[in-house]
C-alpha positions in Angstrom: 157.2 30.7 48.2 158.8 28.1 50.1 157.1 25.6 52.3 158.8 26.7 55.5 158.2 30.2 55.2 154.8 31.8 55.9 154.3 35.2 54.5 151.8 37.6 56.1 150.5 40.3 54.1 149.8 43.6 55.8 146.4 45.2 55.0 146.5 48.2 52.7 146.3 51.5 54.5 144.1 54.3 53.2 145.8 57.4 52.0 144.0 59.6 54.6 142.9 58.9 58.1 139.1 58.4 58.4 138.8 59.1 54.7 135.7 57.7 53.1 134.7 57.8 49.6 132.1 60.7 49.2 129.5 60.8 46.5 128.0 64.2 45.3 125.1 64.4 48.0 127.5 63.6 50.8 130.0 66.1 49.6 127.3 68.9 49.7 126.2 67.9 53.2 129.8 67.9 54.4 130.3 71.4 53.0 127.4 72.8 55.1 128.5 71.2 58.4 130.4 73.6 60.6 131.6 73.3 64.1 129.8 75.4 66.7 131.4 78.8 67.3 131.1 79.3 71.1 131.5 83.1 70.9 128.7 83.4 68.4 126.4 81.1 70.5 127.2 83.2 73.6 126.5 86.5 71.7 123.2 85.1 70.4 122.2 84.0 73.9 123.0 87.4 75.4 121.0 89.1 72.5 118.0 86.9 73.1 118.1 87.4 76.9 118.5 91.2 76.5 115.6 91.2 73.9 113.4 89.3 76.4 114.3 91.7 79.2 113.5 94.8 77.1 110.3 93.2 75.9 109.3 92.4 79.5 110.1 95.9 80.5 108.1 97.5 77.7 105.1 95.2 78.5 105.4 96.1 82.2 105.4 99.8 81.4 102.4 99.4 79.1 100.6 97.3 81.8 101.2 100.0 84.4 99.9 102.7 82.2 96.8 100.7 81.5 96.3 100.2 85.2 96.8 103.9 85.8 94.1 104.8 83.2 91.7 102.3 84.7 92.3 103.7 88.2 91.8 107.3 87.0 88.4 106.4 85.5 87.5 104.7 88.8 88.7 107.7 90.7 86.5 110.0 88.6 83.5 107.8 89.2 84.2 107.8 92.9 84.5 111.6 93.0 81.2 111.9 91.2 79.6 109.5 93.6 81.1 111.5 96.6 79.8 114.8 95.2 76.3 113.3 94.8 76.5 111.9 98.4 77.6 115.3 99.8 74.7 117.0 97.9 72.2 114.5 99.2 73.7 114.9 102.8 73.3 118.7 102.5 69.7 118.4 101.3 68.9 115.9 104.1 70.4 118.1 106.8 68.3 121.1 105.6 65.3 118.9 105.6 66.1 117.6 109.1 66.6 121.2 110.4 63.2 122.1 108.9 61.6 119.1 110.5 63.1 119.8 113.9 61.9 123.4 113.8 59.8 124.2 116.9 57.5 126.4 114.9 56.7 123.6 112.5 56.1 121.2 115.4 53.8 123.6 117.1 51.9 124.3 113.9 51.5 120.6 113.2 50.3 120.0 116.8 47.6 122.7 116.4 46.4 121.6 113.0 46.6 117.8 113.2 46.2 117.1 116.9 43.9 120.0 117.8 46.2 121.2 120.6 46.1 124.8 121.8 48.7 127.0 123.5 48.3 126.8 127.4 47.0 129.7 129.3 49.0 131.4 132.1 47.0 129.7 134.8 47.5 126.2 133.3 51.3 126.3 133.6 52.8 125.2 137.0 56.5 125.2 137.4 58.1 122.7 139.7 60.2 123.9 142.6 63.4 122.4 141.1 63.1 124.7 138.1 62.3 128.0 139.9 65.3 130.2 140.4 66.2 130.5 144.0 63.7 127.8 145.0 64.2 125.3 147.8 63.3 122.3 145.7 64.5 118.7 146.1 67.2 119.2 143.5 69.0 121.7 145.9 68.6 119.3 148.8 70.2 116.3 146.9 73.9 116.6 145.8 73.4 114.7 142.5 71.1 112.3 140.7 73.7 109.6 140.8 74.1 109.9 144.6 70.3 109.6 144.9 70.3 106.5 142.7 73.0 105.0 144.9 71.0 105.4 148.0 68.3 103.2 146.6 64.7 103.5 147.7 65.2 106.4 150.1 66.4 108.5 147.2 63.4 107.5 145.2 61.0 108.4 148.0 62.6 111.8 148.3 62.2 112.4 144.5 58.5 111.4 144.6 57.7 113.9 147.3 
């Protein structure tokens, strides 16, 4: 080499671009690494979404059936309660009719209160209730008209 000449040596190029020396463990890891397949990922996503949708639908149907069974039990209980209430209502209406019976009231008045049936001479009918009578009720048009008149109507009723 001469003194005036400078020689620059170019660095050695590797045989492959981005080539690295691989040992046995790295070679095995490199063999399992694959690029993502977009179609396969999309198909798996669609399958998972459809599976979730079907599962939600099945669970919804099962939930609705359980609710239907629960409501049918409640409906049966309410029908039983209604039938019991109707039976009680029927028994109470029969009892009420028997309690309102005039014969029972008259019998109770005689036994417990010592009352007796009135004689013919003890009963006096008011003129208002006698057929064809000339009582005050015929003289006044109506009770409401008598009440509107105030004290004059009251005096006429008292007579």
